[in-house]
OpenMM code with the backbone's topology and positions (N, CA, C; nanometers):
from openmm import Vec3, app, unit

residues = "MET VAL ALA ALA LEU PHE LEU SER GLY CYS LEU GLY MET PRO LYS SER VAL THR PRO VAL ILE ASP PHE GLU LEU ASN LYS TYR LEU GLY LYS TRP TYR GLU ILE ALA ARG LEU ASP HIS SER PHE GLU ARG GLY MET GLU GLN VAL THR ALA GLU TYR SER LEU ARG GLU ASP GLY GLY VAL GLN VAL LYS ASN ARG GLY PHE SER LYS LYS ASN ASN LYS TRP SER GLU ALA GLU GLY LYS ALA PHE PHE VAL GLY LYS SER SER ASP GLY TYR LEU LYS VAL SER PHE PHE GLY PRO PHE TYR GLY SER TYR VAL VAL PHE GLU LEU ASP LYS ASP LYS TYR GLN TYR ALA PHE VAL SER GLY PRO ASN THR SER TYR LEU TRP LEU LEU SER ARG THR PRO THR VAL ASP GLU ASP ILE LEU SER GLN PHE ILE LYS LYS ALA ASN ASN ILE GLY PHE GLU THR GLU LYS SER".split()
positions = [
    Vec3(1.0517, 0.3032, 7.6682),
    Vec3(1.0443, 0.4160, 7.5807),
    Vec3(1.0255, 0.3637, 7.4380),
    Vec3(0.9942, 0.4499, 7.3455),
    Vec3(0.9701, 0.4084, 7.2085),
    Vec3(1.0871, 0.3262, 7.1578),
    Vec3(1.0565, 0.2112, 7.1042),
    Vec3(1.1554, 0.1223, 7.0445),
    Vec3(1.2549, 0.0663, 7.1447),
    Vec3(1.2259, 0.0713, 7.2703),
    Vec3(1.3186, 0.0171, 7.3702),
    Vec3(1.2959, -0.1328, 7.3838),
    Vec3(1.3155, -0.2036, 7.2757),
    Vec3(1.2854, -0.3454, 7.2721),
    Vec3(1.3996, -0.4315, 7.3201),
    Vec3(1.4959, -0.3733, 7.3859),
    Vec3(1.6093, -0.4491, 7.4360),
    Vec3(1.5636, -0.5602, 7.5287),
    Vec3(1.4492, -0.5438, 7.5922),
    Vec3(1.4008, -0.6462, 7.6840),
    Vec3(1.3636, -0.7734, 7.6106),
    Vec3(1.3142, -0.7605, 7.4895),
    Vec3(1.2719, -0.8787, 7.4164),
    Vec3(1.3893, -0.9494, 7.3510),
    Vec3(1.4881, -0.8732, 7.3069),
    Vec3(1.6057, -0.9324, 7.2469),
    Vec3(1.5749, -1.0210, 7.1282),
    Vec3(1.4705, -0.9898, 7.0547),
    Vec3(1.4384, -1.0777, 6.9425),
    Vec3(1.4047, -0.9969, 6.8181),
    Vec3(1.4278, -1.0603, 6.7063),
    Vec3(1.3934, -1.0007, 6.5784),
    Vec3(1.2731, -1.0737, 6.5232),
    Vec3(1.2269, -1.0275, 6.4114),
    Vec3(1.1065, -1.0830, 6.3520),
    Vec3(0.9954, -0.9817, 6.3644),
    Vec3(0.8788, -1.0226, 6.3226),
    Vec3(0.7629, -0.9345, 6.3305),
    Vec3(0.6382, -1.0201, 6.3294),
    Vec3(0.5268, -0.9645, 6.3736),
    Vec3(0.4027, -1.0409, 6.3661),
    Vec3(0.3751, -1.0829, 6.2219),
    Vec3(0.3210, -1.2013, 6.2027),
    Vec3(0.2937, -1.2524, 6.0676),
    Vec3(0.2024, -1.1604, 5.9886),
    Vec3(0.1166, -1.0884, 6.0582),
    Vec3(0.0203, -1.0010, 5.9914),
    Vec3(0.0769, -0.8636, 5.9564),
    Vec3(0.1995, -0.8355, 5.9975),
    Vec3(0.2610, -0.7039, 5.9753),
    Vec3(0.3574, -0.7106, 5.8585),
    Vec3(0.3486, -0.6098, 5.7717),
    Vec3(0.4397, -0.5982, 5.6577),
    Vec3(0.5052, -0.4609, 5.6625),
    Vec3(0.6381, -0.4550, 5.6610),
    Vec3(0.7041, -0.3238, 5.6626),
    Vec3(0.6694, -0.2429, 5.5375),
    Vec3(0.6647, -0.1124, 5.5531),
    Vec3(0.6434, -0.0273, 5.4366),
    Vec3(0.7624, -0.0431, 5.3421),
    Vec3(0.7358, -0.0263, 5.2141),
    Vec3(0.8426, -0.0257, 5.1145),
    Vec3(0.8624, 0.1173, 5.0675),
    Vec3(0.9699, 0.1413, 4.9970),
    Vec3(1.0048, 0.2768, 4.9544),
    Vec3(1.0227, 0.3691, 5.0748),
    Vec3(1.0718, 0.3124, 5.1839),
    Vec3(1.1011, 0.3867, 5.3059),
    Vec3(1.2220, 0.4771, 5.2803),
    Vec3(1.2126, 0.6026, 5.3234),
    Vec3(1.3220, 0.6977, 5.3051),
    Vec3(1.3716, 0.7436, 5.4418),
    Vec3(1.4841, 0.6880, 5.4829),
    Vec3(1.5382, 0.7165, 5.6150),
    Vec3(1.5583, 0.8659, 5.6384),
    Vec3(1.6107, 0.9360, 5.5393),
    Vec3(1.6365, 1.0793, 5.5585),
    Vec3(1.5094, 1.1569, 5.5919),
    Vec3(1.3955, 1.1145, 5.5385),
    Vec3(1.2688, 1.1791, 5.5719),
    Vec3(1.2206, 1.1396, 5.7114),
    Vec3(1.2622, 1.0209, 5.7571),
    Vec3(1.2176, 0.9688, 5.8863),
    Vec3(1.2981, 1.0276, 6.0029),
    Vec3(1.4198, 1.0685, 5.9750),
    Vec3(1.5057, 1.1231, 6.0803),
    Vec3(1.4418, 1.2447, 6.1456),
    Vec3(1.4796, 1.2699, 6.2691),
    Vec3(1.4261, 1.3845, 6.3414),
    Vec3(1.3426, 1.3400, 6.4591),
    Vec3(1.2652, 1.4324, 6.5107),
    Vec3(1.1878, 1.4091, 6.6330),
    Vec3(1.0471, 1.3594, 6.6027),
    Vec3(1.0050, 1.2585, 6.6805),
    Vec3(0.8705, 1.2021, 6.6734),
    Vec3(0.8112, 1.2026, 6.8140),
    Vec3(0.6804, 1.2252, 6.8216),
    Vec3(0.6077, 1.2216, 6.9479),
    Vec3(0.5275, 1.0927, 6.9542),
    Vec3(0.5297, 1.0296, 7.0708),
    Vec3(0.4506, 0.9093, 7.0908),
    Vec3(0.3075, 0.9512, 7.1218),
    Vec3(0.2145, 0.9113, 7.0372),
    Vec3(0.0740, 0.9461, 7.0538),
    Vec3(-0.0002, 0.8366, 7.1293),
    Vec3(0.0296, 0.7118, 7.0952),
    Vec3(-0.0359, 0.5969, 7.1584),
    Vec3(0.0609, 0.4795, 7.1562),
    Vec3(0.0399, 0.3873, 7.2516),
    Vec3(0.1241, 0.2675, 7.2582),
    Vec3(0.0510, 0.1585, 7.3341),
    Vec3(0.0983, 0.0375, 7.3179),
    Vec3(0.0632, -0.0696, 7.4099),
    Vec3(0.1647, -0.0588, 7.5227),
    Vec3(0.1164, -0.0590, 7.6447),
    Vec3(0.2025, -0.0305, 7.7590),
    Vec3(0.2974, -0.1462, 7.7899),
    Vec3(0.4165, -0.1113, 7.8364),
    Vec3(0.5207, -0.2071, 7.8746),
    Vec3(0.5888, -0.1583, 8.0000),
    Vec3(0.6586, -0.2494, 8.0672),
    Vec3(0.7262, -0.2129, 8.1912),
    Vec3(0.8268, -0.1001, 8.1704),
    Vec3(0.8950, -0.0981, 8.0553),
    Vec3(0.9967, 0.0042, 8.0335),
    Vec3(0.9388, 0.1396, 7.9966),
    Vec3(0.8080, 0.1461, 7.9736),
    Vec3(0.7444, 0.2745, 7.9449),
    Vec3(0.6367, 0.3095, 8.0471),
    Vec3(0.6046, 0.2168, 8.1341),
    Vec3(0.4944, 0.2362, 8.2280),
    Vec3(0.5126, 0.3659, 8.3061),
    Vec3(0.4065, 0.4458, 8.3089),
    Vec3(0.4093, 0.5715, 8.3820),
    Vec3(0.4773, 0.6857, 8.3084),
    Vec3(0.5266, 0.6595, 8.1884),
    Vec3(0.5945, 0.7644, 8.1119),
    Vec3(0.4930, 0.8458, 8.0330),
    Vec3(0.5157, 0.9749, 8.0309),
    Vec3(0.4337, 1.0685, 7.9534),
    Vec3(0.5252, 1.1535, 7.8676),
    Vec3(0.4656, 1.2228, 7.7720),
    Vec3(0.5395, 1.3147, 7.6846),
    Vec3(0.6614, 1.2456, 7.6236),
    Vec3(0.6412, 1.1232, 7.5807),
    Vec3(0.7514, 1.0440, 7.5251),
    Vec3(0.7816, 1.0888, 7.3829),
    Vec3(0.9100, 1.1036, 7.3558),
    Vec3(0.9560, 1.1375, 7.2208),
    Vec3(1.0679, 1.0428, 7.1804),
    Vec3(1.0860, 1.0318, 7.0520),
    Vec3(1.1981, 0.9565, 6.9952),
    Vec3(1.2639, 1.0467, 6.8926),
    Vec3(1.3942, 1.0537, 6.8979),
    Vec3(1.4683, 1.1350, 6.8025),
    Vec3(1.5694, 1.0467, 6.7315),
    Vec3(1.5654, 1.0514, 6.5984),
    Vec3(1.6510, 0.9677, 6.5152),
    Vec3(1.7475, 1.0544, 6.4356),
    Vec3(1.8745, 1.0128, 6.4342),
    Vec3(1.9763, 1.0839, 6.3563),
    Vec3(2.0734, 0.9806, 6.2994),
    Vec3(2.1482, 1.0218, 6.1983),
    Vec3(2.2438, 0.9307, 6.1347),
    Vec3(2.3673, 0.9115, 6.2217),
    Vec3(2.4181, 0.7908, 6.2202),
    Vec3(2.5451, 0.7574, 6.2849),
    Vec3(2.6528, 0.7518, 6.1769),
    Vec3(2.7762, 0.7677, 6.2177),
    Vec3(2.8876, 0.7629, 6.1226),
    Vec3(2.9012, 0.6268, 6.0560),
    Vec3(2.8594, 0.5209, 6.1241),
    Vec3(2.8713, 0.3856, 6.0683),
    Vec3(2.7551, 0.3473, 5.9771),
    Vec3(2.6680, 0.4431, 5.9465),
    Vec3(2.5558, 0.4177, 5.8577),
    Vec3(2.4283, 0.3781, 5.9299),
    Vec3(2.4393, 0.3548, 6.0592),
    Vec3(2.3219, 0.3215, 6.1382),
    Vec3(2.2455, 0.4460, 6.1801),
    Vec3(2.1532, 0.4262, 6.2713),
    Vec3(2.0677, 0.5345, 6.3196),
    Vec3(2.0863, 0.5488, 6.4705),
    Vec3(2.1134, 0.6692, 6.5151),
    Vec3(2.1181, 0.7004, 6.6578),
    Vec3(1.9744, 0.7191, 6.7043),
    Vec3(1.9380, 0.6542, 6.8143),
    Vec3(1.8028, 0.6623, 6.8695),
    Vec3(1.8111, 0.7236, 7.0090),
    Vec3(1.7347, 0.8281, 7.0303),
    Vec3(1.7311, 0.8908, 7.1626),
    Vec3(1.5852, 0.9033, 7.2046),
    Vec3(1.5494, 0.8278, 7.3075),
    Vec3(1.4133, 0.8310, 7.3598),
    Vec3(1.4111, 0.9106, 7.4883),
    Vec3(1.3017, 0.9831, 7.5081),
    Vec3(1.2902, 1.0681, 7.6262),
    Vec3(1.1453, 1.0674, 7.6728),
    Vec3(1.1248, 1.0650, 7.8034),
    Vec3(0.9898, 1.0696, 7.8573),
    Vec3(0.9909, 1.1169, 8.0007),
    Vec3(0.8762, 1.1617, 8.0472),
    Vec3(0.8626, 1.2133, 8.1827),
    Vec3(0.7904, 1.1117, 8.2698),
    Vec3(0.8507, 1.0800, 8.3841),
    Vec3(0.7907, 0.9896, 8.4820),
    Vec3(0.7193, 1.0729, 8.5883),
    Vec3(0.5875, 1.0618, 8.5934),
    Vec3(0.5123, 1.1338, 8.6968),
    Vec3(0.5459, 1.0771, 8.8340),
    Vec3(0.5631, 0.9471, 8.8407),
    Vec3(0.5928, 0.8820, 8.9687),
    Vec3(0.7228, 0.9353, 9.0291),
    Vec3(0.8258, 0.9480, 8.9461),
    Vec3(0.9557, 0.9961, 8.9933),
    Vec3(0.9739, 1.1463, 8.9768),
    Vec3(0.8771, 1.2088, 8.9102),
    Vec3(0.8804, 1.3523, 8.8839),
    Vec3(1.0110, 1.3951, 8.8172),
    Vec3(1.0522, 1.3181, 8.7157),
    Vec3(1.1739, 1.3544, 8.6433),
    Vec3(1.1724, 1.2971, 8.5018),
    Vec3(1.2568, 1.3552, 8.4182),
    Vec3(1.2745, 1.3104, 8.2807),
    Vec3(1.3738, 1.1943, 8.2779),
    Vec3(1.3490, 1.1008, 8.1886),
    Vec3(1.4410, 0.9888, 8.1672),
    Vec3(1.4761, 0.9829, 8.0200),
    Vec3(1.5987, 0.9412, 7.9912),
    Vec3(1.6440, 0.9260, 7.8537),
    Vec3(1.7095, 0.7903, 7.8353),
    Vec3(1.6962, 0.7382, 7.7150),
    Vec3(1.7643, 0.6149, 7.6760),
    Vec3(1.8208, 0.6375, 7.5370),
    Vec3(1.9454, 0.5984, 7.5161),
    Vec3(2.0085, 0.6111, 7.3851),
    Vec3(2.0407, 0.4738, 7.3309),
    Vec3(2.0146, 0.4573, 7.2035),
    Vec3(2.0403, 0.3300, 7.1388),
    Vec3(2.0837, 0.3493, 6.9958),
    Vec3(2.0870, 0.2377, 6.9246),
    Vec3(2.1265, 0.2401, 6.7840),
    Vec3(2.0372, 0.1444, 6.7073),
    Vec3(2.0216, 0.1750, 6.5795),
    Vec3(1.9368, 0.0924, 6.4938),
    Vec3(2.0056, 0.0717, 6.3596),
    Vec3(1.9759, -0.0432, 6.2986),
    Vec3(2.0299, -0.0780, 6.1673),
    Vec3(1.9213, -0.1482, 6.0877),
    Vec3(1.9236, -0.1307, 5.9573),
    Vec3(1.8275, -0.1995, 5.8728),
    Vec3(1.8527, -0.3492, 5.8781),
    Vec3(1.7451, -0.4264, 5.8806),
    Vec3(1.7550, -0.5723, 5.8809),
    Vec3(1.7806, -0.6218, 5.7394),
    Vec3(1.7158, -0.5618, 5.6437),
    Vec3(1.7331, -0.5994, 5.5032),
    Vec3(1.7675, -0.4762, 5.4225),
    Vec3(1.6856, -0.4510, 5.3221),
    Vec3(1.7070, -0.3346, 5.2354),
    Vec3(1.6752, -0.2053, 5.3097),
    Vec3(1.7527, -0.1020, 5.2813),
    Vec3(1.7285, 0.0278, 5.3459),
    Vec3(1.6030, 0.0958, 5.2928),
    Vec3(1.5406, 0.0390, 5.1926),
    Vec3(1.4159, 0.0940, 5.1410),
    Vec3(1.2940, 0.0273, 5.2054),
    Vec3(1.3175, -0.0648, 5.2992),
    Vec3(1.2089, -0.1280, 5.3747),
    Vec3(1.2105, -0.0737, 5.5171),
    Vec3(1.0948, -0.0490, 5.5734),
    Vec3(1.0833, 0.0049, 5.7081),
    Vec3(1.1006, -0.1012, 5.8155),
    Vec3(1.2090, -0.1777, 5.8086),
    Vec3(1.2347, -0.2858, 5.9033),
    Vec3(1.3765, -0.2714, 5.9578),
    Vec3(1.3853, -0.2339, 6.0844),
    Vec3(1.5148, -0.2136, 6.1492),
    Vec3(1.5249, -0.2986, 6.2753),
    Vec3(1.6466, -0.3140, 6.3218),
    Vec3(1.6704, -0.3751, 6.4529),
    Vec3(1.7274, -0.2656, 6.5416),
    Vec3(1.6817, -0.2630, 6.6671),
    Vec3(1.7177, -0.1570, 6.7600),
    Vec3(1.7807, -0.2184, 6.8848),
    Vec3(1.8863, -0.1536, 6.9342),
    Vec3(1.9508, -0.1996, 7.0563),
    Vec3(1.9755, -0.0829, 7.1503),
    Vec3(1.9448, -0.1058, 7.2773),
    Vec3(1.9762, -0.0091, 7.3809),
    Vec3(2.0810, -0.0639, 7.4765),
    Vec3(2.1048, -0.1936, 7.4704),
    Vec3(2.2055, -0.2569, 7.5554),
    Vec3(2.2795, -0.3637, 7.4767),
    Vec3(2.4065, -0.3410, 7.4541),
    Vec3(2.4972, -0.4414, 7.3973),
    Vec3(2.4452, -0.5150, 7.2763),
    Vec3(2.4588, -0.6454, 7.2804),
    Vec3(2.4278, -0.7244, 7.1614),
    Vec3(2.2799, -0.7590, 7.1454),
    Vec3(2.1943, -0.7097, 7.2348),
    Vec3(2.0531, -0.7456, 7.2303),
    Vec3(1.9764, -0.6496, 7.1411),
    Vec3(1.9116, -0.7051, 7.0387),
    Vec3(1.8357, -0.6251, 6.9436),
    Vec3(1.6898, -0.6685, 6.9428),
    Vec3(1.6043, -0.5744, 6.9148),
    Vec3(1.4629, -0.6012, 6.8963),
    Vec3(1.4166, -0.5388, 6.7665),
    Vec3(1.3090, -0.5893, 6.7138),
    Vec3(1.2548, -0.5395, 6.5872),
    Vec3(1.1874, -0.4044, 6.6019),
    Vec3(1.1986, -0.3253, 6.4988),
    Vec3(1.1329, -0.1954, 6.4862),
    Vec3(1.0786, -0.1933, 6.3439),
    Vec3(0.9480, -0.2134, 6.3305),
    Vec3(0.8870, -0.2293, 6.1993),
    Vec3(0.7872, -0.1163, 6.1735),
    Vec3(0.8180, -0.0325, 6.0767),
    Vec3(0.7252, 0.0729, 6.0347),
    Vec3(0.6300, 0.0072, 5.9345),
    Vec3(0.5031, -0.0104, 5.9736),
    Vec3(0.4090, -0.0808, 5.8865),
    Vec3(0.3030, 0.0091, 5.8245),
    Vec3(0.3010, 0.1332, 5.8636),
    Vec3(0.2133, 0.2341, 5.8015),
    Vec3(0.2819, 0.3672, 5.8173),
    Vec3(0.2719, 0.4514, 5.7137),
    Vec3(0.3475, 0.5756, 5.7135),
    Vec3(0.2832, 0.6757, 5.6190),
    Vec3(0.2819, 0.7995, 5.6606),
    Vec3(0.2414, 0.9082, 5.5719),
    Vec3(0.3582, 0.9294, 5.4755),
    Vec3(0.3527, 0.8632, 5.3605),
    Vec3(0.4674, 0.8637, 5.2697),
    Vec3(0.4910, 0.9982, 5.2015),
    Vec3(0.3913, 1.0837, 5.1968),
    Vec3(0.4114, 1.2148, 5.1345),
    Vec3(0.4940, 1.3070, 5.2233),
    Vec3(0.4531, 1.3207, 5.3479),
    Vec3(0.5159, 1.4197, 5.4357),
    Vec3(0.5831, 1.3601, 5.5594),
    Vec3(0.5706, 1.2274, 5.5784),
    Vec3(0.6281, 1.1605, 5.6962),
    Vec3(0.5825, 1.2299, 5.8247),
    Vec3(0.4501, 1.2451, 5.8388),
    Vec3(0.3938, 1.3125, 5.9552),
    Vec3(0.3437, 1.2160, 6.0618),
    Vec3(0.3194, 1.0880, 6.0264),
    Vec3(0.2806, 0.9880, 6.1247),
    Vec3(0.3349, 0.8527, 6.0811),
    Vec3(0.3508, 0.7636, 6.1796),
    Vec3(0.3999, 0.6285, 6.1523),
    Vec3(0.3371, 0.5317, 6.2516),
    Vec3(0.3021, 0.4129, 6.2036),
    Vec3(0.2567, 0.3044, 6.2888),
    Vec3(0.3734, 0.2077, 6.2987),
    Vec3(0.4132, 0.1730, 6.4201),
    Vec3(0.5340, 0.0928, 6.4428),
    Vec3(0.5017, -0.0282, 6.5289),
    Vec3(0.5598, -0.1408, 6.4897),
    Vec3(0.5455, -0.2655, 6.5638),
    Vec3(0.6818, -0.3137, 6.6095),
    Vec3(0.6805, -0.4008, 6.7073),
    Vec3(0.8002, -0.4731, 6.7489),
    Vec3(0.7924, -0.6147, 6.6946),
    Vec3(0.8554, -0.7102, 6.7636),
    Vec3(0.8634, -0.8476, 6.7138),
    Vec3(0.7335, -0.9265, 6.7238),
    Vec3(0.6383, -0.8766, 6.8031),
    Vec3(0.5105, -0.9470, 6.8149),
    Vec3(0.4010, -0.8441, 6.8436),
    Vec3(0.2797, -0.8913, 6.8623),
    Vec3(0.1664, -0.7995, 6.8772),
    Vec3(0.1553, -0.7383, 7.0169),
    Vec3(0.2570, -0.7541, 7.0984),
    Vec3(0.2601, -0.6860, 7.2281),
    Vec3(0.3247, -0.5479, 7.2185),
    Vec3(0.3887, -0.5204, 7.1064),
    Vec3(0.4621, -0.3948, 7.0877),
    Vec3(0.3995, -0.3148, 6.9750),
    Vec3(0.3508, -0.1952, 7.0078),
    Vec3(0.2808, -0.1131, 6.9095),
    Vec3(0.2888, 0.0330, 6.9494),
    Vec3(0.3179, 0.1183, 6.8513),
    Vec3(0.3231, 0.2630, 6.8745),
    Vec3(0.2621, 0.3395, 6.7577),
    Vec3(0.2031, 0.4532, 6.7897),
    Vec3(0.1642, 0.5539, 6.6913),
    Vec3(0.2533, 0.6736, 6.7183),
    Vec3(0.3335, 0.7097, 6.6186),
    Vec3(0.4244, 0.8236, 6.6296),
    Vec3(0.3795, 0.9341, 6.5359),
    Vec3(0.4060, 1.0573, 6.5759),
    Vec3(0.3682, 1.1730, 6.4961),
    Vec3(0.4761, 1.2806, 6.5076),
    Vec3(0.4840, 1.3634, 6.4078),
    Vec3(0.5767, 1.4771, 6.4121),
    Vec3(0.5273, 1.5870, 6.5049),
    Vec3(0.4011, 1.5790, 6.5428),
    Vec3(0.3412, 1.6788, 6.6305),
    Vec3(0.2883, 1.6083, 6.7566),
    Vec3(0.2731, 1.6812, 6.8669),
    Vec3(0.2282, 1.6189, 6.9921),
    Vec3(0.0846, 1.5666, 6.9910),
    Vec3(0.0078, 1.6036, 6.8899),
    Vec3(-0.1295, 1.5536, 6.8755),
    Vec3(-0.1537, 1.5191, 6.7289),
    Vec3(-0.2562, 1.4367, 6.7057),
    Vec3(-0.2938, 1.4015, 6.5685),
    Vec3(-0.4437, 1.4210, 6.5518),
    Vec3(-0.4859, 1.4306, 6.4266),
    Vec3(-0.6281, 1.4358, 6.3969),
    Vec3(-0.6933, 1.3056, 6.4414),
    Vec3(-0.8169, 1.3159, 6.4815),
    Vec3(-0.8922, 1.1978, 6.5255),
    Vec3(-0.8961, 1.0904, 6.4165),
    Vec3(-0.8957, 1.1325, 6.2895),
    Vec3(-0.8967, 1.0365, 6.1783),
    Vec3(-0.7731, 0.9469, 6.1804),
    Vec3(-0.6584, 1.0036, 6.2091),
    Vec3(-0.5342, 0.9251, 6.2130),
    Vec3(-0.5397, 0.8257, 6.3285),
    Vec3(-0.5840, 0.8714, 6.4450),
    Vec3(-0.5947, 0.7827, 6.5603),
    Vec3(-0.6934, 0.6693, 6.5322),
    Vec3(-0.8057, 0.7000, 6.4717),
    Vec3(-0.9046, 0.5968, 6.4365),
    Vec3(-0.8470, 0.4981, 6.3354),
    Vec3(-0.7757, 0.5493, 6.2363),
    Vec3(-0.7124, 0.4639, 6.1363),
    Vec3(-0.6108, 0.3702, 6.2028),
    Vec3(-0.5340, 0.4232, 6.2957),
    Vec3(-0.4345, 0.3448, 6.3692),
    Vec3(-0.5016, 0.2309, 6.4468),
    Vec3(-0.6042, 0.2636, 6.5233),
    Vec3(-0.6727, 0.1629, 6.6043),
    Vec3(-0.7372, 0.0565, 6.5157),
    Vec3(-0.8023, 0.0997, 6.4097),
    Vec3(-0.8691, 0.0044, 6.3193),
    Vec3(-0.7679, -0.0893, 6.2544),
    Vec3(-0.6607, -0.0337, 6.1997),
    Vec3(-0.5603, -0.1166, 6.1334),
    Vec3(-0.4941, -0.2111, 6.2340),
    Vec3(-0.4587, -0.1584, 6.3508),
    Vec3(-0.3943, -0.2412, 6.4530),
    Vec3(-0.4851, -0.3574, 6.4941),
    Vec3(-0.6113, -0.3294, 6.5178),
    Vec3(-0.7047, -0.4361, 6.5544),
    Vec3(-0.7194, -0.5386, 6.4424),
    Vec3(-0.7275, -0.4913, 6.3184),
    Vec3(-0.7435, -0.5819, 6.2037),
    Vec3(-0.6260, -0.6769, 6.1858),
    Vec3(-0.5077, -0.6369, 6.2301),
    Vec3(-0.3919, -0.7242, 6.2107),
    Vec3(-0.3468, -0.7937, 6.3396),
    Vec3(-0.4324, -0.7871, 6.4437),
    Vec3(-0.4094, -0.8702, 6.5608),
    Vec3(-0.3580, -0.8045, 6.6868),
    Vec3(-0.3461, -0.6722, 6.6888),
    Vec3(-0.3053, -0.6040, 6.8113),
    Vec3(-0.4287, -0.5828, 6.8995),
    Vec3(-0.4122, -0.5976, 7.0293),
    Vec3(-0.5224, -0.5784, 7.1242),
    Vec3(-0.5150, -0.4378, 7.1817),
    Vec3(-0.5675, -0.3420, 7.1047),
    Vec3(-0.5536, -0.2013, 7.1439),
    Vec3(-0.6358, -0.1649, 7.2675),
    Vec3(-0.7336, -0.2444, 7.3024),
    Vec3(-0.8124, -0.2121, 7.4214),
    Vec3(-0.7343, -0.2352, 7.5505),
    Vec3(-0.6163, -0.2970, 7.5426),
    Vec3(-0.5337, -0.3207, 7.6611),
    Vec3(-0.4748, -0.1917, 7.7154),
    Vec3(-0.4455, -0.0948, 7.6323),
    Vec3(-0.3783, 0.0279, 7.6805),
    Vec3(-0.4652, 0.1484, 7.6680),
] * unit.nanometer
topology = app.Topology()
chain = topology.addChain("A")
for resn in residues:
    res = topology.addResidue(resn, chain)
    for name in ("N", "CA", "C"):
        topology.addAtom(name, app.Element.getBySymbol(name[0]), res)
């Protein structure tokens, strides 16, 4: 599911990826729809994937991912937590769904005016998502996502 990087258990980011600055967590909170991704075993076969972010009492972020498995004909959910790796004004967090294992969650492109779309990476170029506040995006946003991802080393033709 989105940001379910517990399998990788690693932090860091691709050398070509830079987190957005002037990131505003309060604007980022809420529900996001997964528009596109590089496929992984933990998301394989999932459709209608969403991620919902809310504040935790300890200052972290509650992460709730949800998606529908056509194979199993049922909804699945995963709950995790996220914390900023450095400054809270940088779009660089670590996410955990199981115990002490964390993976990177790097927002490297964002609609900074309205927070309507986000391009997200994990610790390497195998992890990539396009998230949106709506279940669909304009073709321009999708094209921008693919172009930027390809330019910085993601192999978008894989998914």
